[in-house]
Kinemage of the C-alpha trace (Angstrom):
@kinemage 1
@onewidth
@group {chain A} dominant
@subgroup {mainchain}
@vectorlist {calphas} color= white
{ca met a 1} P 26.762 13.501 47.397
{ca arg a 2} L 26.004 9.963 46.300
{ca val a 3} L 22.399 10.342 47.437
{ca ala a 4} L 22.013 13.567 45.436
{ca phe a 5} L 23.067 11.841 42.208
{ca leu a 6} L 20.915 8.743 42.738
{ca pro a 7} L 17.677 10.167 41.190
{ca leu a 8} L 19.602 11.285 38.120
{ca leu a 9} L 21.167 7.868 37.671
{ca ile a 10} L 17.760 6.240 37.922
{ca leu a 11} L 16.340 8.523 35.225
{ca leu a 12} L 19.172 8.123 32.726
{ca pro a 13} L 18.113 4.718 31.245
{ca ala a 14} L 14.683 6.122 30.348
{ca cys a 15} L 16.336 8.814 28.231
{ca gly a 16} L 18.531 6.434 26.254
{ca pro a 17} L 17.868 4.254 23.192
{ca thr a 18} L 16.102 1.633 25.311
{ca his a 19} L 13.126 3.906 25.975
{ca pro a 20} L 9.981 1.717 25.771
{ca glu a 21} L 8.418 3.916 23.060
{ca ser a 22} L 11.196 2.999 20.622
{ca arg a 23} L 9.922 -0.578 20.542
{ca phe a 24} L 6.809 0.548 18.679
{ca arg a 25} L 8.956 1.884 15.828
{ca ala a 26} L 11.844 -0.563 15.908
{ca thr a 27} L 11.265 -2.131 12.481
{ca gly a 28} L 9.018 -1.760 9.477
{ca glu a 29} L 7.119 -4.879 10.516
{ca val a 30} L 6.421 -3.435 13.968
{ca ile a 31} L 5.138 -0.216 12.381
{ca ala a 32} L 2.985 -2.148 9.887
{ca phe a 33} L 1.289 -4.134 12.653
{ca gly a 34} L 1.356 -1.569 15.451
{ca gly a 35} L 0.863 1.746 13.660
{ca gly a 36} L 4.011 3.409 15.031
{ca asp a 37} L 3.326 6.883 16.401
{ca gly a 38} L -0.159 6.738 14.904
{ca gly a 39} L -1.209 4.004 17.314
{ca pro a 40} L -3.062 0.741 16.575
{ca gln a 41} L -5.776 2.518 14.591
{ca ala a 42} L -3.090 3.447 12.035
{ca ala a 43} L -1.729 -0.087 11.626
{ca cys a 44} L -1.246 -0.825 7.928
{ca phe a 45} L -2.386 -4.447 8.131
{ca thr a 46} L -5.939 -3.485 9.093
{ca cys a 47} L -6.559 -2.375 5.494
{ca his a 48} L -3.723 -3.903 3.466
{ca gly a 49} L -3.828 -7.399 4.970
{ca thr a 50} L -1.453 -9.404 7.125
{ca lys a 51} L 0.692 -10.242 4.085
{ca gly a 52} L 0.345 -6.931 2.259
{ca glu a 53} L -2.127 -8.521 -0.143
{ca gly a 54} L -4.802 -5.800 -0.075
{ca asp a 55} L -8.507 -6.551 0.076
{ca gly a 56} L -9.075 -7.374 -3.597
{ca arg a 57} L -11.436 -4.426 -4.023
{ca asp a 58} L -10.608 -0.888 -2.900
{ca thr a 59} L -7.296 -1.373 -1.094
{ca pro a 60} L -4.177 -2.164 -3.128
{ca arg a 61} L -1.597 -4.803 -2.430
{ca leu a 62} L 1.701 -3.497 -1.097
{ca ala a 63} L 3.681 -6.728 -1.044
{ca gly a 64} L 6.583 -6.686 -3.474
{ca leu a 65} L 6.108 -3.097 -4.641
{ca asp a 66} L 9.224 -0.987 -5.076
{ca ala a 67} L 10.323 0.597 -1.788
{ca gly a 68} L 10.995 3.950 -3.438
{ca tyr a 69} L 7.534 3.958 -4.974
{ca leu a 70} L 5.907 3.153 -1.634
{ca gln a 71} L 7.782 5.878 0.175
{ca arg a 72} L 6.937 8.426 -2.499
{ca gln a 73} L 3.241 7.595 -2.134
{ca leu a 74} L 3.472 8.207 1.602
{ca asp a 75} L 5.118 11.544 0.859
{ca asp a 76} L 2.350 12.370 -1.630
{ca tyr a 77} L -0.347 11.558 0.922
{ca ala a 78} L 1.388 13.676 3.558
{ca asn a 79} L 1.825 16.617 1.186
{ca gly a 80} L -1.664 16.447 -0.334
{ca arg a 81} L -0.669 15.333 -3.830
{ca arg a 82} L -2.835 12.289 -3.193
{ca glu a 83} L -6.142 13.098 -1.532
{ca his a 84} L -7.173 10.505 1.031
{ca leu a 85} L -8.100 11.622 4.539
{ca val a 86} L -7.143 8.411 6.349
{ca met a 87} L -3.855 7.938 4.511
{ca arg a 88} L -2.936 11.602 4.930
{ca thr a 89} L -3.376 11.291 8.691
{ca ile a 90} L -1.307 8.109 8.809
{ca ala a 91} L 1.442 9.420 6.537
{ca arg a 92} L 1.847 12.583 8.577
{ca lys a 93} L 2.476 10.464 11.678
{ca leu a 94} L 5.419 8.712 10.022
{ca ala a 95} L 8.802 10.345 10.414
{ca gly a 96} L 11.228 9.974 7.507
{ca ala a 97} L 13.016 6.976 9.034
{ca asp a 98} L 9.726 5.244 9.857
{ca ser a 99} L 8.472 5.836 6.324
{ca glu a 100} L 11.610 4.163 4.966
{ca lys a 101} L 11.292 1.243 7.368
{ca val a 102} L 7.703 0.384 6.567
{ca ser a 103} L 8.239 0.874 2.818
{ca ala a 104} L 11.226 -1.462 2.903
{ca tyr a 105} L 9.225 -4.025 4.862
{ca tyr a 106} L 6.436 -4.220 2.298
{ca ala a 107} L 8.882 -4.180 -0.608
{ca ala a 108} L 10.522 -7.274 0.873
{ca leu a 109} L 7.292 -9.269 1.117
{ca pro a 110} L 6.792 -11.752 -1.727
{ca pro a 111} L 3.588 -11.119 -3.690
{ca leu a 112} L 0.996 -13.829 -3.325
{ca pro a 113} L 0.438 -16.064 -6.373
{ca leu a 114} L -1.783 -14.247 -8.833
{ca thr a 115} L -5.228 -15.574 -9.628
{ca pro a 116} L -6.199 -13.865 -12.885
{ca thr a 117} L -9.886 -13.018 -13.148
{ca asp a 118} L -9.864 -12.733 -16.915
{ca ala a 119} L -9.183 -15.968 -18.771
{ca his a 120} L -8.544 -13.980 -21.942
{ca ala a 121} L -5.924 -11.607 -20.555
{ca asp a 122} L -3.652 -12.430 -23.500
{ca ala a 123} L -6.375 -12.303 -26.139
{ca glu a 124} L -6.373 -9.568 -28.777
{ca thr a 125} L -9.279 -7.672 -27.252
{ca ala a 126} L -9.767 -3.929 -27.563
{ca ser a 127} L -8.500 -3.406 -24.024
{ca ala a 128} L -5.456 -5.615 -24.692
{ca arg a 129} L -4.585 -3.613 -27.804
{ca leu a 130} L -4.998 -0.366 -25.922
{ca tyr a 131} L -2.807 -1.642 -23.093
{ca arg a 132} L -0.038 -2.887 -25.394
{ca arg a 133} L -0.118 -0.315 -28.177
{ca gly a 134} L -2.058 2.693 -26.977
{ca asp a 135} L -3.826 4.798 -29.600
{ca pro a 136} L -1.407 7.020 -31.550
{ca ala a 137} L -4.300 8.742 -33.322
{ca arg a 138} L -5.386 10.161 -29.954
{ca gly a 139} L -1.875 10.640 -28.637
{ca leu a 140} L -2.569 7.893 -26.105
{ca ala a 141} L 0.564 6.111 -24.879
{ca ala a 142} L 0.563 2.369 -24.307
{ca cys a 143} L 0.295 1.275 -20.681
{ca ala a 144} L 2.902 -1.398 -21.411
{ca asp a 145} L 5.507 1.263 -22.197
{ca cys a 146} L 5.665 2.171 -18.509
{ca his a 147} L 4.068 -0.690 -16.621
{ca gly a 148} L 5.416 -3.612 -18.631
{ca ala a 149} L 3.820 -5.991 -21.095
{ca ala a 150} L 2.999 -8.395 -18.264
{ca gly a 151} L 2.001 -5.620 -15.859
{ca glu a 152} L 5.249 -6.151 -13.948
{ca gly a 153} L 6.074 -2.465 -13.492
{ca ser a 154} L 9.423 -0.740 -13.750
{ca gly a 155} L 11.179 0.809 -10.774
{ca pro a 156} L 9.934 3.492 -8.384
{ca gly a 157} L 8.142 5.526 -11.043
{ca asn a 158} L 5.998 2.846 -12.666
{ca pro a 159} L 4.426 0.315 -10.283
{ca pro a 160} L 3.218 -3.148 -11.256
{ca leu a 161} L -0.448 -3.351 -12.188
{ca ala a 162} L -0.791 -7.137 -12.341
{ca gly a 163} L -2.697 -8.473 -9.379
{ca gln a 164} L -3.942 -5.102 -8.204
{ca pro a 165} L -7.725 -4.889 -7.751
{ca ala a 166} L -9.430 -3.741 -10.941
{ca ala a 167} L -11.836 -1.554 -8.954
{ca tyr a 168} L -8.917 0.169 -7.229
{ca met a 169} L -7.147 0.922 -10.523
{ca glu a 170} L -10.335 2.194 -12.125
{ca lys a 171} L -10.826 4.547 -9.189
{ca gln a 172} L -7.235 5.803 -9.464
{ca leu a 173} L -7.753 6.632 -13.139
{ca ala a 174} L -10.834 8.609 -12.131
{ca leu a 175} L -8.823 10.483 -9.487
{ca trp a 176} L -6.114 11.309 -12.041
{ca arg a 177} L -8.793 12.525 -14.438
{ca leu a 178} L -10.320 14.803 -11.793
{ca gly a 179} L -6.963 16.162 -10.689
{ca gln a 180} L -7.403 14.667 -7.226
{ca arg a 181} L -4.263 12.615 -7.630
{ca arg a 182} L -1.042 14.290 -8.672
{ca gly a 183} L 2.664 13.650 -8.335
{ca asp a 184} L 3.771 12.741 -11.853
{ca gly a 185} L 5.992 15.643 -12.807
{ca leu a 186} L 5.171 15.485 -16.519
{ca gly a 187} L 1.423 15.174 -15.988
{ca glu a 188} L 1.244 12.043 -18.134
{ca met a 189} L -1.219 10.114 -16.002
{ca met a 190} L -3.637 13.012 -15.900
{ca ala a 191} L -3.391 13.412 -19.682
{ca ile a 192} L -3.841 9.673 -20.315
{ca ser a 193} L -6.791 9.367 -17.938
{ca arg a 194} L -8.562 12.259 -19.658
{ca leu a 195} L -8.172 10.637 -23.079
{ca leu a 196} L -9.859 7.448 -21.904
{ca ser a 197} L -13.592 7.006 -21.803
{ca arg a 198} L -14.961 5.638 -18.558
{ca glu a 199} L -15.725 2.364 -20.330
{ca glu a 200} L -12.146 2.125 -21.578
{ca ala a 201} L -10.787 2.893 -18.110
{ca ala a 202} L -12.871 0.071 -16.632
{ca ala a 203} L -11.841 -2.400 -19.347
{ca leu a 204} L -8.151 -1.459 -19.081
{ca ser a 205} L -8.240 -1.861 -15.306
{ca ala a 206} L -9.786 -5.319 -15.596
{ca his a 207} L -7.235 -6.317 -18.233
{ca ala a 208} L -4.262 -5.063 -16.195
{ca ala a 209} L -5.494 -6.817 -13.050
{ca ala a 210} L -5.558 -10.130 -14.924
{ca leu a 211} L -2.025 -9.908 -16.320
{ca pro a 212} L 0.491 -12.484 -15.057
{ca gly a 213} L 3.146 -10.046 -13.826
{ca val a 214} L 6.675 -11.147 -13.065
{ca arg a 215} L 7.548 -12.404 -9.609
{ca pro a 216} L 10.618 -10.715 -8.124
{ca pro a 217} L 13.734 -12.788 -7.394
{ca ala a 218} L 13.530 -14.942 -4.290
{ca ala a 219} L 16.332 -12.878 -2.822
{ca arg a 220} L 13.912 -10.013 -2.276
{ca ala a 221} L 12.158 -12.094 0.367
{ca thr a 222} L 15.285 -11.854 2.527
{ca phe a 223} L 15.569 -8.084 2.133
{ca arg a 224} L 15.942 -6.198 5.409
{ca ala a 225} L 15.370 -2.522 6.038
{ca glu a 226} L 18.793 -2.044 7.563
{ca his a 227} L 20.391 -3.093 4.258
{ca his a 228} L 18.387 -0.645 2.175
{ca asp a 229} L 20.295 2.124 0.422
{ca gly a 230} L 17.551 4.723 0.732
{ca pro a 231} L 14.509 4.374 -1.521
{ca lys a 232} L 13.846 8.086 -1.444
{ca asn a 233} L 16.872 8.711 -3.641
{ca asp a 234} L 15.555 6.331 -6.284
{ca ala a 235} L 12.049 7.747 -6.049
{ca leu a 236} L 13.277 11.244 -6.757
{ca ala a 237} L 15.572 10.268 -9.620
{ca pro a 238} L 14.672 11.499 -13.133
{ca arg a 239} L 12.106 9.231 -14.743
{ca arg a 240} L 11.429 8.488 -18.368
{ca his a 241} L 7.729 8.142 -17.640
{ca ala a 242} L 5.490 9.538 -14.954
{ca ala a 243} L 4.356 7.681 -11.890
{ca gly a 244} L 1.609 5.148 -12.335
{ca ser a 245} L -1.383 4.311 -10.223
């Protein structure tokens, strides 16, 4: 009888929580550098940098962004509200818990010191006026109303713009304008993008990229995924303004 049970006893550890595959999804950091169920080719750091800094051109920084915002973007990629073949494939490989883990990991990373590219970011230029005040005559809301006067962002619905690549933000405005990016329930970003000329969109993107932003409290650097209260709840909460870029 003991011999008959021996194979079963040998197999039991492989079915428990110590299964080797679980190591590839143990934490948000492991997923970011290993790709989780998507494999190494889906590792976030290959595009977004080892510190979540982005590439300064087409790939945004993730470090320090709101965890709820990050998770909602993954949901949007998976559901097709944001059109991006590579990100859609990656997002669909992330289970809900893995999505929360990796979002919490990047939210906890401190943003790198900003290096503004525009020495006149605070000057009263046309793009600065448009960013701060909008254009009431056209029904164009001010970017600062949602994204902050310093480009610091506001919660899961309105991400920071300071320090994001200007080329990336200009492309996102174009995607909103074409209807290839959705997800703001009130349709504000689509409406705003269609009121801007392409020249204005480029100038606004450059201005926003050069803003100083506001660094999050140092305590965020010690944030751990296991202490997170569930960013998805915040991301789905009613918002005064629509999601940003």
